[in-house]
C-alpha positions as CSV (number, residue, x, y, z in Angstrom):
1,M,97.8,6.6,-32.8
2,L,99.4,5.3,-29.7
3,R,97.9,7.8,-28.0
4,R,94.2,7.2,-29.3
5,L,95.4,3.6,-27.8
6,G,95.4,5.4,-24.3
7,Y,99.7,5.3,-24.1
8,T,101.3,8.3,-22.8
9,V,103.7,9.7,-25.1
10,E,106.8,11.8,-24.2
11,I,109.6,12.6,-26.6
12,E,113.0,13.3,-24.3
13,A,116.2,14.1,-26.0
14,G,119.2,11.2,-26.7
15,R,117.1,8.2,-25.6
16,D,115.8,5.5,-27.3
17,V,114.3,3.5,-24.1
18,Y,110.5,3.5,-23.9
19,D,108.3,2.3,-20.9
20,L,105.1,1.8,-22.0
21,D,101.9,2.0,-19.6
22,P,98.9,0.3,-20.1
23,V,100.9,-3.8,-19.7
24,R,100.3,-6.0,-22.2
25,P,96.7,-7.3,-21.7
26,A,96.9,-10.7,-19.1
27,S,93.2,-12.4,-20.0
28,A,91.8,-12.6,-23.3
29,H,88.9,-10.4,-22.1
30,D,91.2,-8.0,-22.2
31,R,93.0,-9.3,-25.1
32,L,89.4,-8.4,-27.0
33,R,89.8,-5.7,-25.4
34,M,92.8,-4.4,-26.7
35,L,92.1,-5.5,-30.5
36,E,89.0,-2.8,-30.2
37,A,90.2,0.1,-29.7
38,L,93.5,-0.7,-32.5
39,G,90.4,-1.0,-34.2
40,A,89.1,2.1,-33.4
41,A,92.6,3.9,-33.4
42,C,93.2,2.4,-37.1
43,D,90.0,4.3,-38.2
44,P,91.0,7.3,-40.3
45,G,87.0,8.3,-40.0
46,G,87.2,7.8,-36.0
């Protein structure tokens, strides 16, 4: 699901700290876009 949202997922042995990109949305417009992407990523048919 993280990959479908545009996140890069790299597993490194022995590590439990993650640097996530893209960053949190700064504006209401960016938040709406993020929520739409989340809904699409959670859709099992999409």
